N, C-alpha and C positions, 0 to 999 in steps of 0.2 A: 689375912686377905691376900690373894694372889694378885700381884701388881707388877707392871713393868716400869713403874716410876720409882726408882730407888736412888734418891739424892745422895751424892757422894760415893756411889758404888765404886767409881774408878779410883777413889782415894784409899780404898781398903787394901790391906795385904791380900795376896791371892788366896791364902788359906781362909781368910775371913770372908772373901767373896763366895768361896765354895760353901762355907758354913751358912752364909745368908741364903743361898739358893736352896740348900738342904732344908732350911727352916721354912722358907716360903712355899716351896714346891714339894715338900714331904718326900725327899729323896731317901732311899734306904741305904744301908751300909755299903752294899755292893756298888750302888750308883755313885756314892761319894768316893769310894775307892777308885772307881773308873776315872772320875774327874781328877783325882789327886795323883794318879799314877802317870808316869811319863810314857805315853803311847797307848796304854790300856789294851790294845790289841796284842794278843800273845803270838809268839812265833809259830806255835802249833796251828792257831787259827789262820794266820797269814799264809801258811804253807798250803792250806786247803782252799784259800780264796783265789790265788793266782798260780801260774806255773813258774818254776825256777825261782821261787822266793828265796831271798838271801838276807832279808832284814825287814825293818819297819821304818817308813819315812813319816815322821810326825810333823804336824802343823799346830800352831797355837789355835785354841778355840776360845772365843770370847762370846759375850752376849750383847746383842743390841737392846738397849733399854728404850722406854718411853712409847712403845708402840700401842696405840689404841685403834683397833680395827673393828668396824661395825659395833662399836660399844664394848668390845671385849679386850681385856689386857693380854698382851703377848710379850714374853721375854724371848728374844729370838737368838738361837745359837748360830754362830758364824765361825767357820774355819778358814783362816787366811793368814798369809805371812806378811802382807803389806801393812805398814804402819798407817794409822789414821782412818782406815776403812770403818772399823767398828765405831769409833768415836764420831765419824761423820754421819753414819747411818742413825746413830742415837740422837745426834744434834738435829738432823733433819726431821726425825720422828717427833722430837720435842716441839718444834715449830708447828708441825701439823697437828700434834696433840692439842696444843693451846688454841688451835683454830677449830677444834671439834673432832679431830681424828680422821682416819681413812674410811672410805666406803669401798666395797669391792663387789665383784660379780665374776661368774665363771660359767663356762659351758660344761656339758657332760664330759667324762673322761674317754673321749672317742679317739682312738689311734687309727692310723692308716697302714694297711699292709698292701704291698704291690706285687702283682704277678705280671711279668713281662712276656708278651707273646709276639713272635716274629714269623714271617713266612706264611701268613694267612692267604689262601687263594682269593678270598674276597673279604676285605677288612670290614666293609659295611655289614655284610651278612654275619660275620663273626661277632661283631658288636651286638647285633640284634639277637643272636643266639644266646649270648651271655645274659642279656637283659631279660630274654624270654624265660630263662631258667634261673633267674635270680632267687626266687622263693625257695626252690629246691636246694640250691647251693647254700643259702642261709640256714635252712633247716638241717642239712647234713652237718654243717660246721658246728651248729649249736648242740646237736644231739650226739655227734660222734667225736668231735675234736676238742671242744671246750665245755663239756656239760657241767663241770664244777663251777666254772665262771658264770654260767647261766644261772646256776643255783644261788649264786651270790648277788644276782640282779644284773649281771652284765651279759656279754655275748655279742655276736655279729648283729649289727643294726641295719646295714645296707650294703649294697654293692654298686659301684659306679664304674664306668668304662670311658677311657680316653684314647684318642688316636693321635700319635705324635710322629715326627720324623719323616714326614712325606717328602721333604726336599733335602734330605741328608744323604751323604755317600752310602751309608749302610742301609738306607731305606726305611720304610714305614714299620711301625710297631703298634701293637695294641697293649694298653696298660689297664689292668683290672685292679681297682681299688676295693679292698675289703675293709669296711669300717667296723671296728671292734670296740665296744665299751669295756674297758679293763677295770672299772670300779676303782679300788684303792691301790692298785698296783700300777707301776710304770708300764708294764705289759709287754716288753720286747719279746720275751719267750712265748707268751701267749699268741702274739701276732704272727711270729715266725712259724709256730706250730700250725696255725690256721692256714696261712697261705701255702705252706708246703703240702698240707693235707688236701687242699683243693686243686693243686696244680694239674694233676693228671686229668681230672674232670674238665677243667678249663681248656686243656690242650685238646681233648676230644671234641668239645663243643665248638672250638674255633678252627679246628683242622690245621692249626699252626704248631709252632715249636715253642715251648716254654723254656726260658732261661732263668732269669732272676726271680726268686720268691723271698721277699724280705720286707721288713717294716720300713716306713719312711720316718725319719726324725723331724721332718717338717710337720709338726703336730698342730696344723692350723685349724683343726676342728676341736682342739682341746686348749681353749684360751682362758687366761685369767686377766682380770683388769682391776687396777687400783685407781682411785680418784681422791683428790683433796681440794678443798676450797679455802684459801687463806686471805683474810683481810690484810691490807697493806700495813696496818699498825703492828702486826705480829713481827715485822722486820725492822721496826724502829731501833736504832742504836744511837749512841752519843755522836757517832761520826756520820751516820747516814739516816735519811728519812726512809720510812717504809715505801713511799712512792718511788724514790730513787732506786731502791733495791728491786722492786717489782719491774720497773722499766728495764733495768739491767738484765734481769732474768729473761724477760720476753725477747730482748735483743739477742741474748745468748742462744735461746731456743731457735730463733730465726736463722742464725748463723749455722746451726747444726742441721737445719732443714735444707739450706741452700748449698752447703759445701761438704762433700763427702770426707774431705780431710779432717774437718772439724767433727763431723758426725761419728767417725770411728772412735775418736778420743772421748767424745760425749757418751757414746754407748758403752765404751770400756768402763766408764765410771758407773753406769747403771749395772753392768755385769759384775763389778766388784762386789756389790751387795748381793745380787742374785746368786752368783756362783758360790759365795761363802756359805749361804744357807743350804743350797743344794748339796754341797759337799758335807757339811756338818750333819745332815740328816741321812747320809748314806746313799744319796741319789746320783744319777749319771749327769755330772755337770757338763761333759762334752756334748751330750745330746741337747741339753737345754741351751747351751752356748750357740751351737750351730743353728738350731731352729730360730733363736732370737735374731741372729744376724740375717738369716734368710728372710725372716718376716719383715725386718727393717728395709729390705730391698724388694718387697712384693710388688711395688708399683713399677719396677724396672729401674728405679734410681735408689741408691743407698742413702738413707736419711736417718734423722734422729728417731730413736724408739719412743721417746716421750712426746707429750704435747704440753706446753705451758702457754697460757693465754689469759687475758683479762676477760671477765664476764661483764655483763651490762652494768653491774654495780661497782666495777673497778677492782673486784677481788682477783687474786691470782688463782687460776684453776690449773691443776696438774693432773695428767692422766698417763697411765702406762698400761698397755695391753701387749701380752706376749704369749706365744705357745708355751705351755708349761706341763711337760710330761714328767711328773714326779709321783712317787708313791709313798705310802706309809707302811707297806708290807713288801717283803721281797727278801732275797737271799742276803745281799750285803747289809740291808737294814737289820735283819734278824741276827746276823753274825757279829757285827761290829758293836762292841759295848758302848762306845761313845755316841754312835748314831741312836742307839736305844735311849740313852740318857738325854740326848738332845731332844728327841721327840717327846720324852716324858715331860720336860718343863715347857716345851712349846705348846703342848696340849691341843694339837690339831687332831680332830676326830676323823677326818676324811682326807683323801688326796686333794680334793678340790679346795678344802680349807687351807691345806699346806700351800698349794699353788697361789692362793690369794694372799697369804702372808708374804710369800717370796716376792711377788711383784710390788707389794708395799715397801719392802726393804729396798728394792731397786729404785723406786720413786723417791724415797727418803734420801738415799745415797746421792742421787742425781741432784736433788734440791740443794743439799748441803754443798755439793761441788760447784754448781753454777752460781749459787749465792756468793760463795767465796770468790769465784772468778770475776763476778760483776762488782765486787767491792775491794777487798784488800789484796786479792790474788791468792792463789792456791798454796803458795809456799809458806805463808805465815804459820798456818796451823800444821801443815804437813811436816815441815822441817823440825818443828818442836818435838814431834813424836819420832821422826826419823833419827833425831840426834841420839836417842837412847841406843838404837841399833848400831850407829856409828861408834858410840862410846864402848859398847861391848866388843865390837870388832877390833877396836884399838887395844883391848886387853883389860878394860875396867871391869870391876866386879863389886858386889855389895853396894854400899852407899856411894861409892865412887861413880857409879853409873849415872845416877841422877845429877850429881854435882858436875860431872864432866859434860853431860848433855846440856845443862843449864848454861855453862860457860860457852859452849859452842854456839848456842842460840844467841847469847848476849853479844858474842863477837860477830854474829851473822856470817859464820864460816863453818858450816856443818859439813866438813870434809874429813876423810880418814887421815890425811896427812896432818891436818891441824890437831885432830884428836891425839895422834901419836906424839906430836910435839908436846902437847900439854901433859900427856901421860909421862913422858920422859922428864918433864920438869917436876911433876908431882912425886915421881918414884925414880929418882936417878939411880943408875946402876951402882951397886955397892962394890 
């Protein structure tokens, strides 16, 4: 049975973890080799992916466990260098799983392409001209520019027009938005091809001058939303009642709504989980990151991406909605062996399903962080995991790593200088 609930998974040796994944998710020899090799991406492939390639920069890839989303099990790949992120996401997912799991929703995979027009003799007439010819513009785009996308069920859905800049030094401009359903692709190249292909006709219709023809990464028509409902008893511990924890989480949420200094750190925690999955699946994390922060400021004030509140029955309700321009097909995804393996055991069948999984990870990550902040503080769990990195930096290897890390945590001094002192005591120079 394919499951994301694998008790003791973190206690296994890394080779045993890979073997466990291979067993549960039926990975073939090539896929196991990709997970087992350091880097997986060959120099030859890297040289074809970017310019001036000189090597490969590797990141650890882990799996977030315990994710139950719309009744389906997900083992979630996460590529990240920061200690505690995978553990925190898995812990948050476990709490939500015990409460019934996540529910999700998403909109169609509609992206926005922009055509900038300046110097129109009559901006109102230019806008009317574009709208009057909308149907022919859409038909031309779908038949001449992206016919293959249309055959897959996508294509241009609509055209909108905005007037901006009336009171700026450079003057007024007309912005034409081309709305393109990119199906299971992120779609940047499809969008850019479309707006560049329509630019000359837009220029003729508006009698202005077209400059920029480019996608917008603010994919606010391509949204994914995750939701969970957690009874207070799910937070009960020997030190805290569930009611106390819920109260602390709600106060933490309110802090992040009212104060942008807190909101940035709150949202960075959300994006710890989001970016890690986006990167592991070969998607553009810079696009997702920039869109998420812009969406968090859509009211004119930067605030928390999440919503945490009590419902009428006293349960804690969590919600996260973000623009999520990701794909399960595309050049980087098809070229990178680790991305292909990640998508294999993630088992997302569509880009929308992947987007919904990603926002669940962001919500779980945030829950884990604000629960810790509202109770014992963030450092108790984080430093225990960070201690291993410090121990390795100090020169520990093999069994010495965990032993030295445990000593640093016991001393409550997880610093490189203390680790080096302990290493010198353990292994005095001969």
